[in-house]
N, C-alpha and C positions, 0 to 999 in steps of 0.2 A: 650866602650870608652877606648882608649889606653892612658897610662900615660908614658911620657918621661921626663927625667931629664937633666938639662943643667947647666953649670957654665958660667958666663960672668963677666967682670969687673963691679964693683958696679956702676960706672957712666954710664954704658950702659943698666941697667935694665929698666929704663923708656922708652928708645928707643925701646928695644926689645918688651916690652909690647905693645907699640903703633903700631908697625908694625904688630904684630900678631893680635891685635884687628882689624886692618884694613882689614884683611881677614875674613870678616863677618862669624861667625859660625865655623871657622877652629879649634880653640882651646881656652880654658880658661887657662890663665897663673896665677900661684900663686907662692908666695915665703914664706918660713917658717920664714925667718929672713933676713931683709934688709941688714944686715951687713955681710952676707956670699956670696952673689952673686950667689946663687943657685935658680933655677927656675924649676917648674914642668909645663909641658904642658899636659892638659887633651884634647886629640885630638878626634874630632868628628869622629864617625864611617864612613868609606868610604873615609876619607880625609887624611889618613895616608901618602900617597905618596906626596901630596901637602905639608903637614907639614914637611916631611923629606927634600924636595927640599928647602923650606923656611929656615929650620935649617942650611942647607949647605951654603945657601947664606949669612945668618947672621954669620956663622962661618968665612967666607972669609972677610966680612965687619967689624965685631966688635969682633971677636974672641970667639963667642958662641961655646961651646964644650959640647958634650954629656958626661954624667957621670952616673955611677950606682946610684940607689936610695940610698940617704944617710940614714944610719942606724937609725938616730934619726928624720927622717922626720915625722911630725905629720899627723895623718890620717885625712881624710875629715870629 
C-alpha cells in the first residue's frame, strides 16, 4: 500500500474525502489534525495510477496539492 500526502483548504476536506470514498477501494483518507488541511491517502495496491489521476483532477477543481510527509505525522 502506497501512502501519499496532500494539502487542501479546510473547507474542502469533506468534499475530497467523499470523492475518494466514492471510488470504492481506491484509497483510505485520513487526517492528523482537522485544523491543518493535510491528508494522507493510503492507496490500494495496483490503483496508484487511478489515484494519481484523481489527485490531478482534485488539484484542478479544489486546489489539492501533493506535499512531502509532514515530520510530525502520526503513525498508523
